[in-house]
N, C-alpha and C positions, 0 to 999 in steps of 0.2 A: 504494500500500500504506500502511495506517495505521501510525503509529508505535506501539510498545508503550505501553500506557496504564497509569499508576500506579493502584493500587487505593486504597481509602479509608484504608488504614493508612499511606500515605505522608505523613509530617508535614514532611519536608524536601525539597520538590520541587526545589530548586536542586541537590541532589546528583545529579539525573538526568544532568547534563552532565559529571560527573567521568569522566575517561578512564582506561582501563587503562594500565599502565606499558609494555606492549609496543607497539612501533611498528607491528607487524603481528600483531594478536591471532590466536590459534589456538583450535581447538575440538576437544575430546575427546567422543565419544559412547560411553557406557558401558552395557553390557547384562548382566543376570543371566540365567543359563540353567540348565535341567535337563530333559533329554529333550525338546528343542524342535526336533528334526530336521525336522519337517514345515513349520516356518514361519521358522526362523532365517535362511535365505537371503534371503527377501523382506524380513524386518526389516532385515538389515544392508545390503541393496541400497538401501533407503530412506535409510540413514545414510552412504552412500558419499562424500558431499561433505565429511565431517569430516576434519580433519588426522590424527586418531588414533581408532581404534575399538578398544575393549577389551571382552572378554567374560570374565566370571568364571563358571565352570561349577561346579555343585554336585554333581558326580558322575554325569554322564549315562551311561546304558548304551546309548544309540543313537549315531548319527553326528553329534550336535550339535557337538562340538568340531572334528571334521574339516571339517564344512561351514562353520563359523564362520571357521576358518583359511583355507579356500579363498576365502571372501568378503573376505579382507583384514584380518581382525581379529587383534589380539594376544590369545591365549587363555591363561587361567590356571585351573588346576584346584584347587578347594578343596572336596573332598568332605565335610569335617568341618563339617557344617551347624551354625551357631550362631545363626541367625536372619537376617531380612532386613537389619537394621541392620548386622550384622557383615559380611555380604556386600557391601553398598554401601560400607562403609568400605574393604574390600579393593579395590573398583573405584577408589575415590578414591586409594588408595596407589599405584596403577599409572598414574594419569593424569599427563600432563606438559604439557597445553595451558593456555592462559589461562582458557578457559571449559570447563565440563563440563555435558553434557546427559545425564540418565539416561533411557534408553529401555527399555521392557519388551519381551520377545520376542513378545508378542501385540499389538504396536503397530507402526504404519507412519507415517513422516513423509511427509506429502503434499508435492507441489511447492510449494504456497503456503506451508506452514509452513517448508520448507527456505529459501525466499527470506527469510522473516521472521527466522529464526534467523541466517542469514548477515549480514543487515543489523545485527542486534544485536552480533554479534561484531566486525564491521568498525567499528562506532561506538565501541567501547571503553568503553561505559557500564558502571558498576559497580552491581550489584544482584542481585536474585533474580527469576526469571521463572516464572510459573505457566502451566500448560497447561490447555486445555479439551478434552474428548473428543467425537468423533463415534463413537457406539456402534454396534457390529455384534454381534448376538447370534443364534445358531442359524441362521446363513446369511442374515440379513436386516439391513440397516442400519435402525436405529430413527430414521427421518428426522424424526418428530414429537416424539421424546423430548427434553425440556428438561433436559439434564444440567447440574446446578448445581455439580458438583465442579470445583474449581480447585486443582490440585496443584503444589507447588513442584518443578520438574524441572531448571532451568538456573541455574547459579551461576558467579560468578567463582571459580575453583578455590581461590585462596588465602584466600577469605573463608569457605569451608566447612570447619568444624573436624571434624565427625563426624556420623554418624547415630545415633540412639537409638530404642529402642522395639521391641516384639515384632512387631507387625503394624501396617501403616499408619505406618511409621517416620517420624520427624521429623528435620529437619536442624538442627544446632546451628551457629551462625555465630560467627566471630571478632569481628565488629563488629555492634553493634545500637545504635540502629535502623538498618536497611538498607532502601533503597527496594525495594518489591515492584511488579512489573509483570505484566500478563496478556498473553500472546501471543494475537493475534486469530485467526490461522488455527488450526484444530483438529487434534488428533492423532487418527488413525484407530485405534480400540481394538476389537480382536476379543475382547470380554470373555468370552463363553461360546459355545463352538462346538458342544457336544453336551450332551445331558442327562446322560450318564454323566460327562463332564468336570465338569459343574456340581455333581454330587454329590460328586466328589472335592474340588473347591474349597470346597464347603459344609463338609465335614468339617474341612478344615485351618483355614479362617478362623474357624469357630465355636469350635473348641477353642483356637486362639490367642487369640481375643477373650475367651473365658472365663478363660484364664490371666492375661491382662492385667488383667481386672477383679478377679480373686482377689488379685493383688498390691496392688491399691488398697483391699482390704477390702470390696468391694461384695458384695451379697447376690444370690442367684439364685432360681430357682423357676419353676414352670410359669406362674403368673399374670403374673409379671414378663416372662417370655418371650413370652406371648401379647400383652401390651401393647406390648412393643418390636417384635415381628415385625409385628403389625397396623399399628402406626404407620408403620413403614418401608414396608410394602407400599402403604398408602393414599397416603403422600406421593409415592411414585414413580408408582404406577398412575394416580392421579387428579391430584395436584398437578403432576406433571411430564409428564403426558399420555402415560403408557405405554399407556393404553387405546386410543390412536389407532394403535398399532403392531402390531395384530393378535395372533396367537398368540405370536409371538416376544417381543413386548412384555410380554404377561402372564407368560410363563415367566421372563423376566429379573427382573421385579419380584417374582414369587413366590419365586424362589430367594434373592433378597436378603432378603426378609421371613423366610424359613425360617432364614437365617443368624442374624438377630436373635433369633428364638425359641430356637434350639438353643444359642446361647452362654449364655443364662441358665439353660436346662435343665441344661447341662453344669456350670455354675457351682455348681448345687445338688447334682446327683446324681453327678458325676464329680470332686468337689472333691479327693479324695485322690490322683488320678492326673493332674491337670492339669500340663502342662509347656510350656515355651516353645521347645523345640528341635525341634518338629515340622518335618520337611523339606518342601520343595516337592513 
């Protein structure tokens, strides 16, 4: 198994050998949920190797909380949705281990990734770890899709101060610069399971994205939306080989492009009603 590789932002390579203070480092896996009964059990089963599993639920009306508890998680109910960053901060507040890994309910940790995560924890290395995805959409794994996303998901807990941001929230660390690494094994991500669910996600993310841009004083409009959506679609469908993934690949890229279009349309035409507290 390859060791975690620092990315190009690492300017202090010698820091990679700094060890954690605990003689036997521990791991918390933290999950946000709302109405995830159909998949929370498999998600948490993939995380069963952790020393602590935490679920912060945002007011589920199905059996999510009961299933999570049955799978061994510590479940906390926070139905007063204040955004993704606030919910992740609540997860952080309940974590007690040396390391924390943030897992979404539509993701599974593969055995290969589990082995790599455990090796990092046992090494006691201090830093931040990014994950890469294996994308599954509309019942098909997008095997040819070149996902370029690298998202920070694993931290030394005491180095993570808080999360900020409306959507695609960002971590604020107590120490910078901090070494960044990329986990080589990929996280299995069931991004879009149905067309209906994709429309629901499209609405939420487009409106949150519009609100985020409104706060920064950006301008919207149909032409800006067409430019953004078209650029996103072509980058994914052509540049990242979505066209090799059949109909599922087209749908995935198309919905992402639509999100890009509608966030600028909403920024122009829904400017008076934009808000950042849209629930999951």
